[in-house]
TIMI-2910 file (N, C-alpha, C, CB; in pm, 1 decimal, decimal comma, always signed):
<rs>
+----------+----------+----------+----------+----------+----------+----------+----------+----------+----------+----------+----------+------+
!      n_x !      n_y !      n_z !     ca_x !     ca_y !     ca_z !      c_x !      c_y !      c_z !     cb_x !     cb_y !     cb_z ! resn !
+----------+----------+----------+----------+----------+----------+----------+----------+----------+----------+----------+----------+------+
!   -296,2 !   +320,4 !   -764,3 !   -167,5 !   +315,9 !   -832,9 !    -68,2 !   +276,2 !   -756,0 !   -130,1 !   +432,2 !   -886,2 !  Met !
!    +16,3 !   +178,2 !   -820,0 !   +162,1 !   +176,6 !   -728,0 !   +243,3 !   +204,1 !   -857,4 !   +214,4 !     +7,3 !   -630,0 !  Ile !
!   +384,1 !   +273,3 !   -799,5 !   +508,5 !   +312,0 !   -886,0 !   +635,5 !   +243,0 !   -805,2 !   +527,1 !   +493,8 !   -900,0 !  Arg !
!   +716,2 !   +196,0 !   -875,8 !   +811,1 !   +126,9 !   -822,8 !   +921,9 !   +192,9 !   -894,5 !   +796,5 !    -21,9 !   -835,0 !  Arg !
!  +1031,4 !   +234,5 !   -832,0 !  +1183,7 !   +326,0 !   -838,9 !  +1279,7 !   +243,1 !   -790,0 !  +1195,6 !   +470,1 !   -744,7 !  Gln !
!  +1357,2 !   +210,3 !   -881,8 !  +1516,9 !   +173,0 !   -790,1 !  +1578,6 !   +244,1 !   -745,5 !  +1621,9 !   +121,9 !   -841,6 !  Ser !
!  +1632,0 !   +245,3 !   -650,8 !  +1707,5 !   +316,1 !   -583,5 !  +1874,8 !   +283,4 !   -615,9 !  +1660,4 !   +294,0 !   -444,4 !  Leu !
!  +1969,0 !   +350,2 !   -585,8 !  +2099,6 !   +338,8 !   -594,5 !  +2185,8 !   +209,2 !   -498,1 !  +2140,1 !   +480,2 !   -558,7 !  Pro !
!  +2099,2 !   +244,3 !   -386,6 !  +2159,5 !   +116,7 !   -275,1 !  +2091,3 !     -8,1 !   -299,3 !  +2131,5 !   +147,4 !   -104,2 !  Asp !
!  +2006,0 !    -25,8 !   -412,6 !  +1949,0 !   -170,8 !   -437,3 !  +1818,4 !   -206,0 !   -414,6 !  +2011,5 !   -260,5 !   -365,0 !  Gly !
!  +1780,0 !   -107,9 !   -312,3 !  +1631,7 !   -132,2 !   -270,4 !  +1533,8 !    -67,2 !   -372,0 !  +1601,9 !    -69,5 !   -121,8 !  Ser !
!  +1425,7 !    -68,5 !   -330,4 !  +1313,2 !     +2,6 !   -434,5 !  +1206,8 !    +80,6 !   -366,0 !  +1231,2 !   -108,6 !   -523,6 !  Val !
!  +1185,2 !   +185,1 !   -420,3 !  +1102,9 !   +272,5 !   -364,8 !   +954,4 !   +238,5 !   -403,3 !  +1145,0 !   +406,9 !   -404,4 !  Lys !
!   +868,1 !   +237,6 !   -296,7 !   +722,3 !   +236,5 !   -372,9 !   +647,2 !   +297,2 !   -322,8 !   +653,6 !   +127,2 !   -391,2 !  Val !
!   +547,8 !   +351,0 !   -435,9 !   +461,5 !   +466,9 !   -389,0 !   +337,0 !   +393,2 !   -395,7 !   +464,3 !   +609,9 !   -479,8 !  Thr !
!   +235,3 !   +406,9 !   -291,9 !   +106,5 !   +359,5 !   -291,3 !    +19,8 !   +483,4 !   -334,0 !    +68,9 !   +298,1 !   -150,9 !  Phe !
!    -86,6 !   +476,6 !   -384,0 !   -136,0 !   +597,7 !   -432,3 !   -330,9 !   +549,0 !   -473,9 !    -15,7 !   +649,8 !   -588,8 !  Ala !
!   -388,5 !   +631,2 !   -394,9 !   -535,0 !   +587,8 !   -418,8 !   -603,5 !   +732,4 !   -451,0 !   -609,5 !   +502,9 !   -274,0 !  Val !
!   -730,9 !   +739,9 !   -554,4 !   -791,1 !   +844,0 !   -538,1 !   -801,5 !   +930,0 !   -392,0 !   -900,1 !   +806,4 !   -584,0 !  Pro !
!   -830,4 !  +1041,2 !   -364,9 !   -920,3 !  +1101,1 !   -261,3 !  -1063,4 !  +1131,7 !   -253,8 !   -878,1 !  +1201,1 !   -240,3 !  Asp !
!  -1056,6 !  +1050,3 !   -170,2 !  -1211,8 !  +1054,8 !   -174,8 !  -1292,8 !  +1115,8 !    -45,9 !  -1261,2 !   +905,7 !   -194,0 !  His !
!  -1190,9 !  +1191,4 !     +8,0 !  -1231,0 !  +1323,6 !   +128,0 !  -1225,8 !  +1255,7 !   +252,1 !  -1399,7 !  +1402,7 !   +117,2 !  Gly !
!  -1155,6 !  +1121,7 !   +292,2 !  -1135,0 !  +1057,5 !   +410,2 !  -1015,1 !  +1005,1 !   +398,0 !  -1228,7 !   +965,3 !   +445,3 !  Thr !
!   -930,4 !  +1019,7 !   +543,1 !   -804,0 !   +952,2 !   +565,9 !   -786,6 !   +815,9 !   +487,7 !   -790,5 !   +927,5 !   +714,6 !  Pro !
!   -686,5 !   +751,2 !   +442,7 !   -648,5 !   +592,9 !   +447,8 !   -492,8 !   +588,4 !   +459,0 !   -700,9 !   +503,3 !   +301,9 !  Val !
!   -462,0 !   +484,2 !   +461,5 !   -383,7 !   +402,7 !   +507,0 !   -322,2 !   +305,5 !   +477,6 !   -412,2 !   +379,2 !   +563,7 !  Ser !
!   -182,6 !   +254,0 !   +418,9 !   -173,4 !   +111,8 !   +344,4 !    -95,4 !    +36,8 !   +528,5 !    -25,1 !   +115,2 !   +142,0 !  Val !
!   -179,7 !    -63,5 !   +508,6 !   -140,8 !   -154,7 !   +598,6 !    -73,8 !   -285,9 !   +555,7 !   -246,6 !   -180,5 !   +667,0 !  Val !
!    +37,9 !   -324,0 !   +589,5 !   +123,5 !   -445,1 !   +551,3 !   +207,4 !   -528,2 !   +606,9 !   +184,5 !   -422,5 !   +481,7 !  Ala !
!   +284,6 !   -622,1 !   +565,8 !   +324,8 !   -688,8 !   +647,5 !   +449,4 !   -631,8 !   +668,9 !   +315,7 !   -811,8 !   +620,7 !  Asp !
!   +488,0 !   -519,1 !   +605,9 !   +634,7 !   -454,1 !   +636,3 !   +588,4 !   -396,9 !   +735,8 !   +715,5 !   -354,9 !   +533,3 !  Phe !
!   +489,2 !   -328,0 !   +779,3 !   +446,8 !   -223,4 !   +890,3 !   +381,0 !   -284,3 !   +998,5 !   +353,0 !   -115,3 !   +839,8 !  Asn !
!   +385,9 !   -453,4 !  +1015,0 !   +289,4 !   -503,3 !  +1110,3 !   +165,6 !   -495,6 !  +1095,9 !   +301,5 !   -458,9 !  +1212,6 !  Gly !
!   +116,7 !   -416,2 !  +1002,6 !    -45,3 !   -426,5 !   +968,3 !   -104,5 !   -340,2 !  +1096,7 !   -114,8 !   -611,9 !   +964,4 !  Trp !
!    -14,2 !   -190,5 !  +1091,8 !    -46,5 !   -114,4 !  +1191,3 !   -111,4 !    -16,2 !  +1081,8 !    +75,7 !    -66,0 !  +1296,8 !  Leu !
!   -225,7 !    +32,8 !  +1126,8 !   -319,3 !   +175,3 !  +1045,8 !   -261,4 !   +318,2 !  +1045,4 !   -470,8 !   +206,5 !  +1126,1 !  Lys !
!   -132,5 !   +306,7 !  +1188,7 !   -108,0 !   +434,4 !  +1175,2 !    +51,7 !   +462,1 !  +1136,3 !   -153,6 !   +498,8 !  +1303,5 !  Asp !
!    +85,9 !   +343,6 !  +1057,0 !   +205,0 !   +325,2 !  +1048,9 !   +250,6 !   +408,8 !   +920,2 !   +230,2 !   +182,4 !  +1051,1 !  Ala !
!   +163,1 !   +390,9 !   +811,0 !   +187,4 !   +449,0 !   +655,1 !    +45,5 !   +529,9 !   +610,0 !   +219,8 !   +303,0 !   +531,6 !  His !
!    +14,7 !   +669,2 !   +755,3 !    -88,0 !   +722,6 !   +634,9 !    -42,4 !   +808,8 !   +489,7 !   -186,2 !   +825,3 !   +710,8 !  Pro !
!   -165,4 !   +756,5 !   +392,4 !   -131,3 !   +827,5 !   +263,4 !   -170,7 !  +1009,7 !   +266,5 !   -228,9 !   +740,4 !   +135,9 !  Leu !
!    -95,1 !  +1081,0 !   +238,1 !   -103,1 !  +1232,1 !   +252,6 !   -203,8 !  +1272,5 !   +124,3 !    +63,2 !  +1310,7 !   +243,4 !  Lys !
!   -278,2 !  +1373,9 !   +149,9 !   -364,2 !  +1450,3 !    +48,3 !   -264,9 !  +1516,8 !    -49,3 !   -462,7 !  +1565,6 !   +120,9 !  Lys !
!   -269,6 !  +1475,8 !   -172,0 !   -198,1 !  +1573,6 !   -266,7 !   -300,6 !  +1647,3 !   -376,1 !    -80,3 !  +1487,2 !   -350,5 !  Arg !
!   -220,2 !  +1735,0 !   -398,7 !   -311,5 !  +1873,6 !   -500,0 !   -336,7 !  +1792,5 !   -639,5 !   -189,1 !  +2055,5 !   -545,7 !  Ser !
!   -309,5 !  +1675,6 !   -622,5 !   -361,8 !  +1589,9 !   -776,8 !   -467,3 !  +1517,0 !   -746,1 !   -253,6 !  +1476,5 !   -850,6 !  Asn !
!   -537,3 !  +1542,8 !   -645,5 !   -655,0 !  +1452,8 !   -637,7 !   -618,4 !  +1318,7 !   -575,2 !   -715,0 !  +1429,7 !   -778,1 !  Gly !
!   -520,2 !  +1280,1 !   -548,5 !   -466,3 !  +1118,7 !   -490,3 !   -428,9 !  +1166,4 !   -341,8 !   -300,2 !  +1035,3 !   -587,7 !  Thr !
!   -443,0 !  +1039,2 !   -238,5 !   -344,7 !  +1026,5 !   -140,0 !   -230,9 !   +921,8 !   -168,9 !   -412,5 !   +994,1 !    -16,9 !  Arg !
!   -118,7 !   +982,6 !   -100,1 !    +19,0 !   +829,8 !   -126,3 !   +111,9 !   +857,9 !    -23,5 !   +134,3 !   +824,4 !   -302,0 !  Ser !
!   +176,6 !   +757,1 !    -37,7 !   +264,9 !   +717,8 !    +86,5 !   +391,1 !   +644,9 !     +5,5 !   +175,6 !   +601,8 !   +209,5 !  Val !
!   +510,3 !   +667,3 !     +1,2 !   +638,3 !   +598,2 !    -44,8 !   +712,4 !   +555,6 !    +55,0 !   +722,6 !   +676,2 !   -122,8 !  Ala !
!   +753,3 !   +397,5 !    +54,4 !   +803,0 !   +329,0 !   +148,4 !   +931,7 !   +265,4 !    +85,6 !   +701,7 !   +235,8 !   +202,9 !  Val !
!  +1047,9 !   +252,3 !   +138,6 !  +1160,4 !   +159,6 !    +32,0 !  +1151,3 !    +21,6 !    +83,6 !  +1342,7 !   +209,7 !    +38,8 !  Glu !
!  +1165,6 !    -74,1 !    +15,7 !  +1163,5 !   -160,0 !    +40,0 !  +1272,4 !   -271,1 !    -45,4 !  +1045,0 !   -163,0 !    +44,0 !  Leu !
!  +1352,9 !   -417,9 !    +12,0 !  +1444,7 !   -449,7 !    -21,2 !  +1387,6 !   -547,5 !   -149,3 !  +1522,9 !   -494,5 !    +92,2 !  Pro !
!  +1464,1 !   -505,1 !   -274,0 !  +1437,7 !   -559,6 !   -368,9 !  +1443,4 !   -739,8 !   -356,6 !  +1523,1 !   -491,9 !   -459,0 !  Thr !
!  +1330,7 !   -779,6 !   -456,0 !  +1278,5 !   -939,7 !   -436,0 !  +1198,6 !   -935,8 !   -315,3 !  +1405,2 !  -1060,2 !   -414,2 !  Gly !
!  +1158,7 !   -858,2 !   -235,9 !  +1065,0 !   -907,6 !   -147,3 !   +928,1 !   -885,2 !   -181,8 !  +1087,5 !   -858,2 !    -26,6 !  Ala !
!   +811,1 !   -988,3 !   -126,8 !   +695,2 !  -1011,9 !   -163,0 !   +615,8 !   -954,1 !    -83,6 !   +671,0 !  -1126,8 !   -176,5 !  Ala !
!   +541,9 !   -839,6 !    -84,0 !   +482,7 !   -778,3 !    -17,4 !   +322,0 !   -779,8 !    -18,0 !   +535,7 !   -680,0 !    -37,1 !  Val !
!   +258,5 !   -794,3 !   +111,5 !   +112,8 !   -822,2 !   +134,0 !    +48,6 !   -728,7 !   +205,9 !    +88,7 !   -941,3 !   +197,7 !  Arg !
!    -46,1 !   -642,4 !   +123,2 !   -105,6 !   -540,3 !   +176,4 !   -249,8 !   -491,8 !   +151,3 !    -31,5 !   -455,1 !   +151,3 !  Phe !
!   -311,0 !   -410,2 !   +202,2 !   -429,2 !   -359,2 !   +185,5 !   -447,3 !   -204,2 !   +227,6 !   -514,2 !   -444,8 !   +254,8 !  Arg !
!   -575,2 !   -156,4 !   +218,2 !   -537,7 !    +15,9 !   +231,1 !   -680,3 !     +1,6 !   +348,3 !   -558,1 !   +157,9 !    +34,9 !  Tyr !
!   -685,9 !    +77,2 !   +427,3 !   -776,8 !   +129,9 !   +482,9 !   -839,2 !   +251,6 !   +507,9 !   -762,9 !   +101,2 !   +546,3 !  Thr !
!   -973,7 !   +261,8 !   +557,8 !   -964,5 !   +410,8 !   +545,7 !  -1055,3 !   +443,2 !   +696,2 !  -1043,1 !   +479,6 !   +377,0 !  Asp !
!  -1063,4 !   +587,7 !   +739,8 !  -1117,9 !   +608,8 !   +858,7 !  -1232,3 !   +550,4 !   +934,1 !  -1136,8 !   +707,6 !   +852,9 !  Ala !
!  -1318,8 !   +515,6 !   +828,5 !  -1433,3 !   +413,9 !   +878,4 !  -1402,1 !   +265,6 !   +898,7 !  -1546,3 !   +413,6 !   +778,4 !  Asp !
!  -1260,3 !   +197,3 !   +893,5 !  -1257,7 !   +103,8 !   +878,5 !  -1277,6 !     +0,9 !   +796,7 !  -1281,1 !   +103,3 !   +926,8 !  Gly !
!  -1325,6 !    +48,2 !   +676,9 !  -1319,3 !    -29,4 !   +573,8 !  -1186,3 !    -85,2 !   +506,6 !  -1384,4 !    +34,1 !   +493,4 !  Asn !
!  -1156,2 !   -187,2 !   +451,2 !  -1038,2 !   -243,5 !   +396,9 !  -1065,9 !   -263,4 !   +248,0 !   -998,7 !   -376,0 !   +469,4 !  Tyr !
!   -954,5 !   -229,2 !   +166,1 !   -987,6 !   -244,4 !     +9,2 !   -840,3 !   -310,6 !    -68,7 !  -1032,4 !    -67,6 !    -63,5 !  Phe !
!   -854,0 !   -349,5 !   -155,5 !   -709,7 !   -387,0 !   -191,2 !   -686,7 !   -332,0 !   -331,5 !   -682,3 !   -551,2 !   -187,0 !  Asp !
!   -561,8 !   -299,9 !   -392,2 !   -527,6 !   -204,4 !   -486,1 !   -514,0 !   -293,8 !   -629,6 !   -386,8 !   -123,0 !   -436,5 !  Asp !
!   -617,5 !   -253,4 !   -745,3 !   -623,8 !   -326,4 !   -835,7 !   -523,8 !   -333,4 !   -911,4 !   -709,9 !   -308,4 !   -889,0 !  Pro !
!   -397,0 !   -244,7 !   -876,1 !   -274,6 !   -257,5 !   -947,9 !   -142,1 !   -366,5 !   -895,1 !   -227,2 !   -112,9 !   -949,3 !  Glu !
!   -187,1 !   -414,1 !   -836,9 !   -138,1 !   -539,5 !   -729,3 !    -88,7 !   -650,4 !   -837,3 !   -285,3 !   -612,5 !   -614,2 !  Ala !
!    +16,1 !   -690,3 !   -810,6 !    +59,4 !   -833,7 !   -890,9 !    -29,7 !   -912,8 !   -889,4 !   +170,4 !   -913,7 !   -843,0 !  Asp !
!   -141,4 !   -947,8 !   -745,5 !   -200,0 !  -1057,1 !   -739,2 !   -259,4 !  -1007,1 !   -620,0 !   -123,3 !  -1184,6 !   -745,0 !  Gly !
!   -368,5 !  -1128,5 !   -579,4 !   -467,8 !  -1131,0 !   -477,7 !   -453,3 !  -1269,7 !   -405,4 !   -613,2 !  -1107,9 !   -539,5 !  Leu !
!   -451,4 !  -1288,3 !   -301,5 !   -473,4 !  -1395,5 !   -199,2 !   -534,6 !  -1375,1 !    -71,7 !   -360,9 !  -1447,2 !   -169,1 !  Glu !
!   -620,6 !  -1492,1 !    -40,1 !   -695,6 !  -1543,8 !    +79,9 !   -614,1 !  -1461,3 !   +216,1 !   -683,4 !  -1734,2 !    +86,0 !  Pro !
!   -660,5 !  -1376,0 !   +295,9 !   -611,4 !  -1341,4 !   +396,1 !   -628,1 !  -1422,2 !   +551,8 !   -653,1 !  -1223,8 !   +388,7 !  Asn !
!   -697,6 !  -1491,4 !   +535,6 !   -741,7 !  -1610,8 !   +666,0 !   -858,0 !  -1531,6 !   +729,0 !   -599,8 !  -1649,3 !   +807,2 !  Gly !
!   -933,3 !  -1446,6 !   +673,1 !  -1034,8 !  -1382,2 !   +726,0 !  -1149,2 !  -1343,7 !   +643,7 !   -987,8 !  -1282,6 !   +780,4 !  Phe !
!  -1142,5 !  -1462,5 !   +556,3 !  -1253,6 !  -1453,4 !   +483,9 !  -1257,6 !  -1337,1 !   +352,0 !  -1356,6 !  -1427,4 !   +589,1 !  Gly !
!  -1168,6 !  -1255,8 !   +357,8 !  -1115,5 !  -1160,1 !   +249,4 !   -972,7 !  -1181,0 !   +162,3 !  -1100,7 !  -1031,3 !   +321,1 !  Gln !
!   -943,5 !  -1059,3 !   +109,6 !   -828,9 !  -1099,2 !    +80,3 !   -735,3 !  -1009,7 !    +79,5 !   -830,0 !  -1154,9 !    -17,4 !  Thr !
!   -570,0 !  -1002,4 !    +57,3 !   -529,4 !   -882,6 !    +41,9 !   -390,1 !   -889,4 !    -84,1 !   -493,1 !   -828,2 !   +200,1 !  His !
!   -372,4 !   -771,4 !   -115,9 !   -250,7 !   -782,7 !   -234,4 !   -132,1 !   -813,3 !   -193,0 !   -221,8 !   -661,2 !   -310,1 !  Ala !
!    -83,3 !   -856,9 !   -323,9 !    +57,2 !   -859,2 !   -324,8 !   +114,7 !   -800,4 !   -439,8 !   +104,1 !   -986,3 !   -312,0 !  Val !
!   +252,0 !   -770,3 !   -375,9 !   +320,3 !   -684,5 !   -463,9 !   +474,8 !   -750,6 !   -451,3 !   +303,1 !   -515,8 !   -417,1 !  Leu !
!   +516,9 !   -777,9 !   -589,8 !   +674,8 !   -861,3 !   -596,0 !   +740,3 !   -714,0 !   -603,3 !   +720,3 !   -992,7 !   -762,9 !  Gln !
!   +839,3 !   -664,4 !   -514,9 !   +940,4 !   -582,5 !   -513,3 !  +1086,7 !   -575,8 !   -650,4 !   +984,3 !   -621,7 !   -372,4 !  Val !
+----------+----------+----------+----------+----------+----------+----------+----------+----------+----------+----------+----------+------+
</rs>
């Protein structure tokens, strides 16, 4: 699930959320240098894991999720998918 919230300063708070399957998950993206440890999703009481980041309005963000086992997956609620140059895809989100 992806939620967008406009902020008073003109930026957008984007919340990335996935169902909690008992294993840590992180969002890796162009906004964090594709670093696995930059934005781990926190376990929530509602059965999900999520993290929120502030991004500039109008940005096109490329991202994926990765779990503790090194598996990557895309968000079905993203605005689109595109090839990532490694024989797979990454999600695209227009902020």
